[in-house]
Every structure is written in C-alpha cells, then in structure tokens.
N, C-alpha and C positions, 0 to 999 in steps of 0.2 A: 634312376628316373623313373620306375615304379611309382616309387616314394612322390617322386614328383607329380608324376600324372594324375596319383594319387589324391595329394594334396586340392588339385587344379580338379579333381570334381565335386568331395568331400567340401571346398571350402564353402561354393556355392550355394549348395544343397544345407549347408549349415546355418549360410544367413536368410535359406527360404525360412526354416525352418522355426527360426527368430523371428522373423517377419508374421508366421504365422501362431507362434503362439500367441505374439502381443496382440492381433488382429482378434486370437481368441479369447482373449484375455477381456477383449476393449467390452466383445459380445455378449460373453460370459454375464456384466454387470461390476460394476465397479468393485475396487478394491480399496481398501483399508488403508492407507500409506502409513508405514513403522514411522516413531515421528522417536524424537529424545529431546526434550528439553533440561536448560543449564542456565548458569549465572554466570556470569564475569562484573569484577569490581573494574572501576575505575576510580583509581584515589587522586587526590585533589587537585577537582576540575576543576576550571574557572569560567565560570561561562562571560557570556561577550558583555553582560552587567559590570561585571568585576568580581560579583558573590561568587563560593566559590562551597562547595561539599564537600570533605572529608572524605563521602566514598559512596558512589551513586553505580550503583545496583541493577546491571543491564540484562535482563529475561530474554530466551529467545529460544525456539523450537527448527530442528533442522532435522531433515530429512534425507535422506543417501548418503552417501560416504566421498570423501571430499580423495579426488584422482591428483597423483602425480608424474607434471611432464620427466623428461632428462634431467633437467637440470634441477628438479627437487621439487618448482613452485605449484601450486592446487591450479589446475588448468579447469576445473568444472561447475566451478563455485556459481550460485544465481543469488544475488540476493530483491526478499520484496519487504516491502516498506506499506505501510497497512494505514488508513485514512485517519483524523480527527474522533481520538475517542477510542480505538477498535484498541484489535491486537494483534498480535502476527496468527491465532486460530482461527483468525475470520476466512486465512487464505485453506481450513481445511473442511472448511463446508463444502455442499454437491458442487453448489453452482462454480466452483471454482476444482476445486480438490480433485470432484471425480471425473472432471472433464480433462486436465492437465499430470496431474502427480499418478496417472493411470500407466501402467505397462505399456508400454506400445507408445503414450501419450508423450507432448508436444516437450513438459518438463518430469517425463520418467524418472522418478529418482535414481535407479538402476544407472542413469548413465547421467545425472548433476546431483548436484550437491547444495543442496536448497536452505537458507540461512534468512527464518521470517523470525525480525527482532518483535521484540515490545518497547516502543519507541520510551522515554527516560518521559513521566507523567503519566501513564500507559498502565494500563494490565498489571504485570507482577513487577517490575520494574519502579524504579525509584520515584516517585511521587508527593507532590501534599497533602493526600489522606494520609499516607503513613504514621504521618505527624506533626511534621512542622507548618504545615495547613499554610497560610497565609503569608508566613515565614519560609519559605521553600525559595529558591532563584528563581529568578524573574527567567523561565529559559525561552529561546528565540528557534524557528528551524533552524538557522548555524549550529547554533549548540547542539540540536538536536542530531543533524549528519555529523557533527565530530564528535558526537559519541557513538554512535552508529558505526562511523570510520573506527573506530577503536574496537569495537565490541569482533568486527573482521579482523581486524587485525589477532588480538588474542584469539582469536581462531583456527589461526594459523593462514589465515585467506591475504596475501599483498595483491590478489589481482581477480578483478572480477570477470565471468565472463556474462555477465549480463544486472543491470541494476533494472529494477523495476519495482515503480510501485502507483498506488491509486492512491484519489485524493488528496488527501497530503502528504503521502508517499509518492506521489504524482508531482508534485511539486520539489519534496526533498529530494527525486531525480535530478529533475535540472539543479539544484545545489550540489549535488553530489558532479555532477560534468561541466560546472563550475570552477567548482574547490579541490577535484583531484581527477581534472581531464585526461588523466593517462592511467587509472587505477582500475580502467573497464573497455569492455569489447563493444559494447550494446549499449542502449538507454533505451527503455518505454514507458514514458509513464502516459498513465491511463488519469484521467479526468481532472484537466487544471490547464487554466493559464499562465506561463513563464511570467509573471510582474506582480504588481503593491494589487492588493487587495484591496480594492475599493469598488461603490455604485454598491447595488443590493446584496453582494457577496459579505461585502462590510458591512451594511446595518442588516441584516437579521442575525450577525453575530456579535455587534455592542447590543441589539436588540437584547441576545438572549443572556448576556452580564452583567446589562442595567437590569434587567428585572430580578433576576439576585440575591443583586445588590441593594433594588429596592427592599427585597424583602428584610421585615425585623426579625426575622429571625437567624437572618445570615449572622449575627453579629461580628463585623471586620474578619468575619470567616474564621469566629473562633464562635462555631456554633455547637452546641449542646446536641440536636437533632437535625436533621437537615430541611433547609429551605423551602416548605414542601408546594406553596405559592410561586413562589421566584423559577424552582424548577419545571414548576408545572408547564410555566409561557416559557421556557426554555427549551425541556424537550417537545411543546409544540412548535416552534421554528427548526426542530431539527424531522421533524415528520414531513415539516411542507418542504426544508428544506431538498431535502432526499428522495423529493416524493418521485413517482412518473403516471401523469394524468392518464394514459390509454391504460397502462395498469390499475391505478386506481378507481378507473370511470366503469371497469371489467368486472372490479375486486365489490365494489360500492354502486352498485345499479340507480336504486332509490334513494328518495329523502332518509328517509325508517336507518340504511343499510349504513348509509353513510353517517350517520346522529350516533346510531349504536356505536362506529369502530374508533370516536374519537379518544372512550374512552378507554379500550383495550391499544390503540395505539401510543396514548399519549403514555400510561405507566408503561408500556414493555419499552421508552425511555429510559422513565424514570426510574424502572428498579435498579439497574444497574450505573447509575449518574453520581455522583459524588460531587457536590457543588464549586468546591474548591477548585478540582481538580478539571473540573470542566470549562471552568473559567479560566485556570491556565491553560487547558487545548487550542482553546478558542484564539487565548490572545495571543498565542507562540506565532500566529502569526503578523502579525504588526510591521514585523521589518522587514517582509521576505520580500524581495522587486529583484529579480534572477534576469530583467528586461535587458539593462546597460549590457551583461558580460556575454549575451549568445553566442556572440562571435569566436569567443575561447572558446568553447564545446568542441573537442575533436573526435569523439566515439560517433559512429551512425544514432539515430535518433528514430527515432516509429513512436508518433502521437499521435491517440488515438484516448477523442471524446464524443461522446455521443448526440445524436439534434434532441434530447427530452431532457438536457441536467438543463435544473432549476440555480444550480450553484454558477454554470461558466455557461450563458448563454450560447447561443453561434452566430445569433442577433445579432450580438457585438461587433463579430469579426474580425476578433483580434486575434486569433490562433491565425488564420491564413494571413495576414501581415508580417508578424512575429517568426511563423516556421521558415519564409526568406533569410531573414540573417545566421539560420542554427545549417554550420558547414555540410552538414550533411545530417538533412532533417527533411521529413516525411510527415504530413497533416495525415488523419482520415478523421473524416468525420461518419459515424457511425448515424446513419437514418431514422428517425423515430417511428418505432413501429409496434405491431401487438409482444412482439420479441423481446423491447430494448427493456428495460429500467432505470430507467432515470439520468440521476446523477450517480446509481446504484448498482449500470451497466458495465462499469468497473472490474467488477470479479464474478459477470457472469459472462464467462470465460469461452463458451462455445458461437460467443457474437464477433471472438476477435483470433480464436486460439492458431485460424491457420496464419495472421500477420505476424500473429509469435513467430511460427516456425518458418512464413520463410525472412525474419528478420533473424533469429539463427543458422539460419543457411546459407545467407547472403557475408555472414560476417567469421565464418569459421565457424562451426557448428561443429564440435566435440567430436571423430565416430569411433 
C-alpha cells in the first residue's frame, strides 16, 4: 500500500520534472542534436524507364533511436524528405533543427527516430556526377520514392509514425500516401501541389535545363569544366523561384543593394551545383501527377503552403479544390508576412510547428 501511494505521488512529480527539464533546455538555448550517418546499397534497381543500376548508394542521417512495441515493430520512426537539389542535412539548419529537434521539441530525438535521406541524384547518394554523367538512369519521383522505401526498410522500419517532406519532398509525401497507403500514421507535405507540374512552375524548370544545354561547354553532358554561363542562368532562376518578396525588400531596400546582391546570391547557388545533377534533379518531376488517385490516401494529411510561394502561387486556387478529394485531408495556407520566407517557409519550423504538434497528437503520438 505504501509502495502504491509512493508511486501515485512520485509519478506526477517525475512528469513535472521532465516537463521542467524540457522547458529549461529550450530556454537555455538550442542543443546540437546527435546525428548518425550511413549508407545502404540497393542492388539491381530497375528504374521506371527500364534502365538498371547494379548498385544504388543511398546516404542517410538519423537522429534518435528506434523504439519497438510489444510486437517488435518500430513505432516512432519519422521520415523527412528534402527538396530539389537539397540533402537530408538541410534539416539540421537552425530554422528547422533548433525549433524541432530539441529536448521537449515537437520532434525531440529522445522520443522519435528521425530518418533524413539524401535522395538518389542528390548529396552523398548515387548521382550523375559520380561518373556516369548523362548516362545515369533517368530517374523520376516514383523511382525516388521506391528507393526511399527501400532505405527505410533496410533500416528495419516497416511502418512510419509520420512521412513529412518539403518542396520535392512534399511531392514525394503525396506519392508515398498513394503508393504505400498503409505505411504511415500521418502525412505532412509542405510547399507543393499534388498535380502535374505545369504553368510557371514547369517553365522555370525547363528554362534552367535549356540554359545549361545551350551552353557550348556542356558538350552533351561530357564537359571537362562546368558550363558556367548556363549554370549562371539556371542559378539565377533558382534564386527567383525561391525568393520571398517581403524578405528581399527588407534585405535589399535600394537599387544598389539589390544590384550588389545579384553576384552574391547567384554564386551561392552555383558553388554547389553540378550541371548534370541539376538537370536530372529538375527533370525528375516530369512524370509527377498524383491527382488521379488522391482518394486512395488513407492517412490523415496536413498540407501546408505559404502565401508568398513563387513556385506554388496560392492565387491558382488549386490546393483548395484538390484537398476536398483527400479523405482525411486538411490544407493550411500561411499568409505572407514579414515572418514568412517564400517557398522556403517550408523549413522555417516556427511558422507551423504548432500544426505539426496537433497532427501528431490527433493521430496517436507515442507517449
């Protein structure tokens, strides 16, 4: 009896201490999360085009530790997928990691097992610039999602607490929901539309690809040095596509300031781009169109876009129509403000962390 009473008194004290510790840690400043990196190899992978590779290397970063339920299944795994040209490491930047991956944060690694892949064609995973150049298989989003699924499986995860993605990763989240409808408890796509890429979104991508291929130095993808003129145009388009009007007006309020920023912003993009890799990354969206099968998505979907997104302009009204066809779908548009960051609002977690917390809570977050 004494032991039972002691437990009854001690349990809330422990809970209170844990909450206080979390709050204290957050107040004390951000903590750099412990990460682990690794690679898995997928053998004899057949791409949608019929092309094959004997080995596809998939790099990944993880945070936290897998937790297994009574049946031995991992029940706390979260997959977060990056955007075009990005890597899993982009989610370790302060605007994302310092908000979510903290003690007491919404995605506290002490609670969740977080998987951050480098998609095929990106980062430290297999890509054209490794040597095959323009002979690399012409992968598309379906191939990328199939490889993400293989990666997760090879890490011992057969069910995901949450599938989340930004930009290209947002589009992958919709493909996940349709291709593997029973594989997750919830979906959170950020900054995309679940339909074929057309209009201005298609135009800027094709303009970037055409600029590179029109550069004489490209040489059909067999260049000795990067085709600088083509890349410069492509990089300039990337700057505009990712721009945030209010933020740019604040940062470059005069003509001279804007003029001076051109070189800095363009070269910041060019410094980490390989021409073949970029062409493949942009072209991978060519077959994307989940719109015919939105009704097949079983998991609750919390879909978030921002009002100042150049790539997915809200004035098209597409999201409001398509979300009606998702059985458990909710669409939220964050109004443009001096706190949003254009298309890049998807990684400024302070803007939507409360919505993520609500999604996890109402879909049975692990306690």
